[in-house]
C-alpha positions as CSV (number, residue, x, y, z in Angstrom):
1,X,39.5,7.9,-8.3
2,X,39.6,10.8,-10.8
3,X,42.5,13.2,-10.4
4,X,40.9,16.3,-8.7
5,X,43.1,19.1,-7.6
6,X,40.4,21.0,-5.7
7,X,41.3,21.2,-2.0
8,X,38.4,20.9,0.5
9,X,38.2,24.2,2.4
10,X,35.8,26.5,4.0
11,X,36.8,30.1,3.1
12,X,35.2,33.5,3.6
13,X,35.1,35.6,0.5
14,X,33.2,38.7,-0.8
15,X,30.9,37.8,-3.5
16,X,29.1,40.1,-5.9
17,X,25.7,39.4,-7.4
18,X,24.8,36.4,-5.3
19,X,27.7,33.9,-5.7
20,X,29.4,35.3,-8.8
21,X,32.8,35.9,-7.3
22,X,32.8,32.4,-5.8
23,X,32.0,30.9,-9.3
24,X,28.5,29.8,-8.2
25,X,26.3,32.8,-8.6
26,X,23.0,33.2,-10.4
27,X,24.7,35.2,-13.1
28,X,27.3,32.7,-13.7
29,X,24.6,30.0,-13.7
30,X,22.6,32.0,-16.1
31,X,25.5,32.0,-18.6
32,X,26.2,28.3,-18.1
33,X,22.5,27.4,-18.7
34,X,22.4,29.6,-21.8
35,X,25.5,27.8,-23.1
36,X,23.7,24.5,-22.6
37,X,20.6,25.7,-24.5
38,X,18.6,26.1,-21.3
39,X,16.7,29.4,-21.0
40,X,18.6,31.7,-18.6
41,X,16.8,33.6,-15.9
42,X,17.0,37.4,-16.1
43,X,20.3,38.8,-14.5
44,X,19.9,40.7,-11.4
45,X,22.1,42.8,-9.2
46,X,22.2,42.1,-5.5
47,X,24.1,43.5,-2.6
48,X,27.6,42.3,-1.7
49,X,27.2,39.2,0.4
50,X,30.0,37.6,2.5
51,X,30.1,33.9,1.4
52,X,31.6,30.7,2.6
53,X,32.6,28.2,-0.2
54,X,33.4,24.6,0.2
55,X,35.2,22.5,-2.4
56,X,34.6,18.7,-2.0
57,X,36.6,15.7,-3.2
58,X,34.9,12.6,-4.7
59,X,35.3,9.0,-3.3
60,X,35.3,5.6,-4.9
61,X,33.9,4.1,-1.8
62,X,30.9,1.7,-2.5
63,X,28.1,2.2,-0.1
64,X,24.3,1.6,-0.1
65,X,21.8,4.3,-1.0
66,X,18.0,4.2,-1.0
67,X,16.1,3.2,-4.2
68,X,19.0,2.0,-6.2
69,X,21.5,-0.8,-6.7
70,X,21.3,-4.6,-6.4
71,X,18.2,-6.0,-4.8
72,X,17.6,-9.2,-2.9
73,X,14.7,-11.6,-3.5
74,X,12.3,-11.5,-0.6
75,X,9.0,-13.2,0.2
76,X,5.4,-12.0,-0.4
77,X,5.2,-8.7,1.4
78,X,2.5,-10.1,3.6
79,X,5.1,-12.5,5.1
80,X,7.9,-9.9,5.8
81,X,8.6,-10.0,9.6
82,X,10.5,-7.4,11.8
83,X,13.8,-9.3,11.3
84,X,13.5,-11.5,8.1
85,X,15.4,-9.0,6.0
86,X,18.0,-7.8,8.4
87,X,20.6,-9.7,6.3
88,X,19.9,-7.4,3.3
89,X,21.2,-4.2,4.9
90,X,24.0,-6.1,6.6
91,X,25.2,-7.2,3.2
92,X,25.1,-3.7,1.8
93,X,21.7,-3.5,-0.2
94,X,18.7,-1.3,0.4
95,X,16.2,-2.9,-2.1
96,X,14.3,-6.1,-2.0
97,X,12.0,-7.6,-4.6
98,X,8.7,-8.6,-3.1
99,X,6.5,-10.8,-5.2
100,X,3.0,-10.6,-4.0
101,X,1.5,-14.1,-4.5
102,X,-2.3,-13.8,-5.3
103,X,-2.6,-17.5,-6.6
104,X,-5.1,-18.2,-3.9
105,X,-7.4,-15.5,-5.0
106,X,-7.7,-16.0,-8.7
107,X,-11.6,-16.4,-8.4
108,X,-12.4,-14.3,-5.4
109,X,-11.7,-11.0,-3.7
110,X,-8.7,-10.5,-1.6
111,X,-9.6,-11.2,2.0
112,X,-9.3,-8.6,4.7
113,X,-6.7,-10.5,6.6
114,X,-4.4,-10.6,3.6
115,X,-4.6,-6.8,3.2
116,X,-3.9,-6.4,6.9
117,X,-0.8,-8.6,6.6
118,X,0.4,-6.5,3.7
119,X,0.2,-3.4,6.0
120,X,2.2,-5.3,8.6
121,X,4.8,-6.4,6.1
122,X,5.3,-2.9,4.8
123,X,5.7,-1.7,8.4
124,X,8.3,-4.3,8.9
125,X,10.1,-3.3,5.8
126,X,10.2,0.2,7.1
127,X,11.7,-0.9,10.4
128,X,14.5,-2.6,8.5
129,X,15.4,0.5,6.4
130,X,14.5,-1.1,3.1
131,X,12.3,-0.3,0.2
132,X,10.5,-2.6,-2.2
133,X,10.5,-3.4,-6.0
134,X,6.9,-4.7,-5.8
135,X,5.1,-7.0,-8.1
136,X,1.7,-8.9,-7.7
137,X,1.1,-12.1,-9.8
138,X,-1.2,-15.0,-9.7
139,X,1.5,-17.7,-10.4
140,X,5.3,-18.2,-9.8
141,X,6.1,-21.4,-11.9
142,X,9.2,-23.2,-11.1
143,X,9.1,-25.9,-13.9
144,X,8.5,-25.9,-17.6
145,X,5.2,-27.7,-17.1
146,X,4.0,-25.1,-14.5
147,X,5.1,-22.2,-16.8
148,X,3.1,-23.7,-19.8
149,X,0.0,-24.1,-17.6
150,X,0.3,-20.9,-15.5
151,X,-3.1,-19.5,-14.6
152,X,-3.9,-15.9,-14.0
153,X,-7.3,-14.1,-13.4
154,X,-9.9,-12.5,-15.5
155,X,-9.7,-8.8,-16.3
156,X,-12.6,-7.9,-14.0
157,X,-11.0,-9.8,-11.2
158,X,-7.6,-8.2,-11.8
159,X,-9.2,-4.7,-11.8
160,X,-11.1,-5.5,-8.6
161,X,-7.9,-6.7,-6.9
162,X,-6.0,-3.6,-7.9
163,X,-8.8,-1.4,-6.5
164,X,-8.6,-3.3,-3.3
165,X,-4.8,-2.8,-3.1
166,X,-5.0,0.8,-3.9
167,X,-5.3,2.0,-0.3
168,X,-2.5,-0.1,0.9
169,X,-0.3,1.1,-1.9
170,X,-1.1,4.7,-1.2
171,X,-0.4,4.4,2.5
172,X,2.8,2.6,2.0
173,X,4.2,4.4,-1.0
174,X,7.1,5.7,1.2
175,X,8.7,2.3,1.2
176,X,7.8,1.3,-2.4
177,X,10.7,2.3,-4.7
178,X,8.8,1.1,-7.9
179,X,5.9,-1.1,-8.8
180,X,6.3,-3.6,-11.6
181,X,3.2,-4.4,-13.7
182,X,2.6,-7.9,-12.8
183,X,-0.9,-9.6,-12.7
184,X,-0.7,-10.7,-16.4
185,X,0.6,-14.2,-17.3
186,X,3.4,-16.3,-15.8
187,X,5.3,-14.5,-13.1
188,X,3.3,-11.4,-13.9
189,X,5.5,-10.8,-16.9
190,X,2.8,-9.9,-19.4
191,X,3.0,-13.0,-21.5
192,X,1.3,-16.5,-21.6
193,X,-2.0,-15.3,-20.0
194,X,-4.6,-18.0,-19.4
195,X,-7.4,-15.3,-19.6
196,X,-6.2,-13.6,-22.8
197,X,-5.0,-10.5,-20.9
198,X,-2.2,-9.9,-23.5
199,X,-4.4,-8.1,-26.0
200,X,-3.6,-4.5,-26.5
201,X,-6.9,-3.4,-25.0
202,X,-6.6,-5.6,-21.9
203,X,-3.0,-4.7,-21.2
204,X,-4.1,-1.0,-21.5
205,X,-6.9,-1.5,-19.0
206,X,-4.5,-3.1,-16.4
207,X,-2.0,-0.3,-17.0
208,X,-4.7,2.3,-16.3
209,X,-5.9,0.5,-13.2
210,X,-2.3,0.5,-11.9
211,X,-1.7,4.1,-12.6
212,X,-4.9,4.9,-10.8
213,X,-3.9,2.9,-7.8
214,X,-0.4,4.4,-7.5
215,X,0.4,7.9,-6.2
216,X,1.2,10.2,-9.1
217,X,4.9,10.4,-8.1
218,X,5.6,6.7,-8.0
219,X,6.7,4.9,-11.2
220,X,5.3,1.8,-12.8
221,X,7.7,-0.4,-14.6
222,X,6.4,-2.6,-17.3
223,X,8.0,-5.6,-19.1
224,X,8.0,-4.8,-22.9
225,X,9.1,-1.8,-24.8
226,X,6.9,-2.6,-27.7
227,X,3.9,-1.8,-25.4
228,X,5.2,1.6,-24.3
229,X,6.3,2.5,-28.0
230,X,2.8,1.7,-29.1
231,X,1.1,3.7,-26.4
232,X,3.5,6.6,-26.3
233,X,5.4,7.0,-29.7
234,X,7.0,10.2,-28.2
235,X,9.0,9.5,-25.0
236,X,8.2,11.8,-22.0
237,X,10.4,14.8,-21.2
238,X,12.1,15.5,-17.9
239,X,9.9,18.5,-17.4
240,X,6.8,16.3,-17.7
241,X,8.2,13.9,-15.1
242,X,9.0,16.7,-12.6
243,X,5.5,18.2,-12.9
244,X,3.0,17.9,-10.1
245,X,0.7,15.8,-12.3
246,X,3.0,13.8,-14.7
247,X,1.3,12.4,-17.7
248,X,1.2,8.5,-18.1
249,X,4.3,8.4,-20.4
250,X,6.3,10.1,-17.6
251,X,5.1,7.6,-15.0
252,X,6.0,4.4,-16.9
253,X,9.4,2.8,-17.2
254,X,10.7,-0.6,-18.1
255,X,11.9,-3.7,-16.3
256,X,14.0,-6.2,-18.5
257,X,14.0,-9.6,-16.9
258,X,16.5,-11.1,-19.2
259,X,18.9,-8.2,-19.5
260,X,22.0,-9.0,-21.7
261,X,21.0,-12.7,-22.0
262,X,20.5,-13.1,-25.8
263,X,20.4,-11.0,-28.9
264,X,16.9,-9.8,-28.3
265,X,17.2,-10.3,-24.4
266,X,15.0,-13.3,-24.6
267,X,12.0,-11.7,-26.3
268,X,12.3,-8.2,-24.8
269,X,13.1,-6.6,-28.1
270,X,11.7,-9.3,-30.3
271,X,10.7,-8.1,-33.7
272,X,10.3,-9.5,-37.2
273,X,13.4,-7.6,-38.4
274,X,16.7,-6.5,-37.0
275,X,15.9,-2.8,-37.7
276,X,12.6,-3.0,-35.8
277,X,14.4,-4.5,-32.8
278,X,17.0,-1.8,-32.9
279,X,14.2,0.9,-33.0
280,X,12.8,-0.7,-29.9
281,X,16.2,-0.6,-28.2
282,X,16.7,3.1,-29.1
283,X,13.2,3.9,-27.7
284,X,14.0,2.1,-24.5
285,X,17.2,4.0,-24.2
286,X,15.4,7.3,-24.6
287,X,12.5,6.4,-22.3
288,X,14.7,5.1,-19.5
289,X,16.6,8.4,-19.5
290,X,13.6,9.9,-17.7
291,X,11.8,6.9,-16.1
292,X,14.7,4.7,-15.3
293,X,14.9,0.9,-15.7
294,X,15.6,-2.2,-13.8
295,X,15.2,-5.9,-13.7
296,X,17.5,-9.0,-13.8
297,X,19.7,-11.1,-16.0
298,X,18.6,-14.6,-16.7
299,X,20.1,-18.0,-17.9
300,X,21.1,-17.5,-21.6
301,X,19.2,-19.9,-23.9
302,X,22.3,-19.7,-26.2
303,X,25.4,-18.8,-24.2
304,X,27.3,-17.6,-27.3
305,X,24.7,-14.9,-27.7
306,X,24.8,-13.5,-24.2
307,X,26.7,-10.3,-23.6
308,X,28.4,-11.1,-20.3
309,X,31.7,-9.2,-20.3
310,X,32.5,-6.2,-18.3
311,X,32.5,-4.0,-21.4
312,X,28.9,-5.2,-22.0
313,X,27.4,-4.3,-18.6
314,X,29.3,-1.1,-18.4
315,X,28.1,0.0,-21.8
316,X,24.5,-1.1,-21.7
317,X,24.1,-0.3,-17.9
318,X,24.7,3.3,-18.9
319,X,22.7,3.1,-22.2
320,X,19.6,1.8,-20.5
321,X,19.9,3.8,-17.4
322,X,19.7,0.7,-15.1
323,X,18.7,1.6,-11.5
324,X,18.3,-1.8,-10.0
325,X,19.3,-5.5,-10.7
326,X,18.5,-8.7,-9.0
327,X,21.6,-9.9,-7.1
328,X,20.1,-13.3,-6.6
329,X,19.9,-14.3,-10.2
330,X,21.6,-15.2,-12.7
331,X,25.0,-16.0,-11.0
332,X,26.7,-16.7,-14.4
333,X,26.7,-12.9,-15.2
334,X,28.1,-12.0,-11.7
335,X,30.9,-14.5,-12.0
336,X,31.9,-12.9,-15.3
337,X,31.9,-9.4,-13.9
338,X,33.9,-10.5,-10.9
339,X,36.4,-12.2,-13.1
340,X,36.6,-9.1,-15.3
341,X,37.1,-6.8,-12.3
342,X,34.1,-4.7,-12.8
343,X,31.7,-5.9,-10.1
344,X,32.5,-3.2,-7.7
345,X,32.0,-0.5,-10.5
346,X,28.6,-2.0,-11.5
347,X,27.5,-1.9,-7.8
348,X,28.6,1.8,-7.6
349,X,27.0,2.9,-10.9
350,X,23.6,1.3,-10.7
351,X,21.1,4.1,-10.3
352,X,22.4,7.4,-9.1
353,X,25.7,8.4,-7.7
354,X,25.9,12.1,-6.7
355,X,29.3,13.8,-6.2
356,X,29.1,17.3,-4.7
357,X,31.7,19.6,-6.3
358,X,31.1,22.8,-4.5
359,X,28.7,24.2,-1.9
360,X,28.5,27.9,-1.0
361,X,26.3,29.8,1.5
362,X,26.3,33.1,3.2
363,X,28.6,33.3,6.1
364,X,26.5,35.8,8.1
365,X,22.8,36.3,8.3
366,X,20.0,37.8,10.4
367,X,17.0,36.0,12.1
368,X,14.1,36.3,9.7
369,X,16.4,37.2,6.8
370,X,17.6,35.2,3.9
371,X,20.5,33.0,3.3
372,X,22.1,32.8,-0.1
373,X,23.3,29.4,-1.3
374,X,24.6,27.4,-4.3
375,X,25.3,23.7,-4.9
376,X,27.1,22.1,-7.8
377,X,27.1,18.2,-8.2
378,X,27.6,15.6,-10.8
379,X,25.8,12.3,-11.3
380,X,28.4,9.5,-11.8
381,X,25.7,6.8,-11.8
382,X,23.7,5.4,-14.7
383,X,20.3,6.9,-13.9
384,X,18.5,9.7,-12.3
385,X,17.0,9.1,-8.8
386,X,13.6,7.2,-9.3
387,X,11.6,9.4,-7.0
388,X,11.4,12.9,-5.8
389,X,14.0,14.0,-3.4
390,X,15.5,17.5,-2.7
391,X,18.4,19.1,-0.9
392,X,18.3,20.9,2.6
393,X,20.8,22.9,4.4
394,X,20.9,22.0,8.1
395,X,22.1,24.4,10.7
396,X,23.5,22.9,13.9
397,X,24.0,25.1,17.0
398,X,26.5,24.5,19.8
399,X,24.0,22.3,21.8
400,X,23.6,20.0,18.6
401,X,20.1,21.3,17.8
402,X,19.4,21.3,14.1
403,X,17.3,23.5,12.0
404,X,16.5,22.2,8.5
405,X,16.1,24.5,5.6
406,X,14.7,22.8,2.5
407,X,16.3,24.2,-0.8
408,X,13.5,24.9,-3.3
409,X,14.0,23.7,-6.9
410,X,16.6,21.1,-6.1
411,X,14.7,18.0,-7.0
412,X,17.6,15.5,-7.5
413,X,15.9,13.9,-10.5
414,X,17.2,16.8,-12.5
415,X,20.8,15.4,-12.1
416,X,21.5,13.9,-15.6
417,X,24.1,11.1,-15.6
418,X,27.5,12.1,-16.6
419,X,26.7,15.8,-16.3
420,X,27.1,18.6,-13.6
421,X,23.9,20.0,-12.2
422,X,24.0,23.5,-10.5
423,X,21.4,25.3,-8.4
424,X,21.5,28.6,-6.5
425,X,18.9,30.7,-4.5
426,X,18.1,32.1,-1.2
427,X,16.3,30.5,1.7
428,X,14.4,32.2,4.5
429,X,15.7,31.9,8.1
430,X,13.2,31.5,10.9
431,X,12.5,34.8,12.6
432,X,13.0,33.2,16.0
433,X,16.5,31.8,15.1
434,X,18.8,32.5,18.0
435,X,22.0,34.5,17.5
436,X,25.2,32.5,17.5
437,X,27.5,30.3,15.4
438,X,26.1,27.4,13.5
439,X,27.8,24.5,11.8
440,X,26.4,24.1,8.3
441,X,25.5,20.6,6.9
442,X,23.9,19.4,3.6
443,X,21.3,16.7,3.5
444,X,19.1,14.9,1.0
445,X,16.3,13.4,3.2
446,X,13.6,11.1,2.0
447,X,10.6,13.1,0.5
448,X,8.2,11.2,2.6
449,X,7.3,12.9,6.0
450,X,7.4,9.5,7.7
451,X,11.0,8.8,6.6
452,X,12.4,12.4,6.4
453,X,14.0,12.1,9.8
454,X,15.3,8.7,9.4
455,X,19.0,8.6,8.5
456,X,18.8,5.1,7.0
457,X,16.6,6.5,4.3
458,X,18.9,9.6,3.6
459,X,20.8,9.8,0.4
460,X,24.5,9.8,0.9
461,X,26.8,11.8,-1.3
462,X,29.8,10.2,-3.0
463,X,32.3,12.5,-1.3
464,X,35.4,11.8,0.8
465,X,35.7,12.9,4.4
466,X,38.5,15.5,5.2
467,X,39.7,15.6,8.8
468,X,41.6,18.9,8.1
469,X,38.6,20.9,6.9
470,X,35.8,19.1,8.9
471,X,33.9,17.7,5.8
472,X,32.5,14.4,7.2
473,X,29.5,12.1,6.5
474,X,27.4,11.7,9.7
475,X,25.7,8.3,9.4
476,X,23.7,8.7,12.6
477,X,22.1,12.0,11.4
478,X,22.2,11.2,7.6
479,X,23.8,14.4,6.5
480,X,27.2,15.8,5.4
481,X,29.0,18.2,7.6
482,X,30.6,20.8,5.3
483,X,33.1,22.2,7.9
484,X,31.8,25.7,7.4
485,X,29.8,27.9,9.7
486,X,27.1,30.5,9.6
487,X,27.0,33.5,12.1
488,X,23.5,34.7,12.9
489,X,23.5,38.2,14.4
């Protein structure tokens, strides 16, 4: 654990200009943003506001969080039962890879009963508190002969199937962490197509069909950086990704299914020259800073070329902003990481890891009035959260009833790995809010209405409990008690 000297406490102080005297005000933030080269909002003077400020300590505890980490290999999503994946959460993961097997439908439409079973499978995934890394393909070869003779479908059939799947994907996007391209070639990895789907034009057609089928706020991860570099020579910006209608470049990331396994990751960065290969690597690093990345390791074709040490995974996991990796393959890498003593750190750093530093809020307020607030946190993971998710203050009265106050502008995708992110603002209180004392909690619920109240899908902050000050993670509610109070009068 890093040496932090901040003591977790809830104190009342007089703060001028929002949170300035507490070190978290809009004026201070304006200066900090300006120093980072970010346009600062116009400074404004506000009345003196009594504030409560909480300093929080980090923790090295490893715990599961939604849409990140090691994933487990599951069945076709149409075969997921209400209990078939209970072991995943019990073993500390929240992601499963679900390979949709369309091999029986290469030459015909998807039958209605398959689509119905998909709906049931996603409902069962939801019951078990998991999310999917989803890929559909027309073959899953297990031998070299099967691989060389793998069959996929014609372009018109692929587009028809994607169109059939669109309503299912839209309705169940809440439990889909990311969709991998699929459909083309062996394992849906966009090579070795029996229907010549690997031409640039046909790849682009499948890409467009998938983007059309997915909600605009869900990412598509594709196999080869060379495709992305050809389509989008300039990588997307974070502002584009955060917009209401992100452009295609901001919606497409990468999955590397032979991460670290050879000098070119078994064809992932294949090129005629070393310089071109390095250009692709640089592109992937820049693109994944916004759109994330994932995948799996694989058996090294030449073990001497594999980068299997702890130094390798800790360096490249961060460089390529890895959000998820297959825990079920390839064991040789995991054995090396275990032996090197970094397996726990890899588990902690995959994806995001958000450590709260300070939270401040008004200590008194009136019904129908506004409550000033600020939050500072750092992302100690390798990547931003994949999907939209924002913070909320939760006020809990003496009877345990909770009032949730979403904090505008706090999309956690803004949290850059290795940096501190700060927000401040005011939130309106309900006019009918009863007078009295409220315990103040901080939460990061799932953005989907269907999951927002489900604690299993809540993001947990990487902060230590403190029995003295009352800071405590509440797993049943999925929120962090700050140990501070708000008096409404």
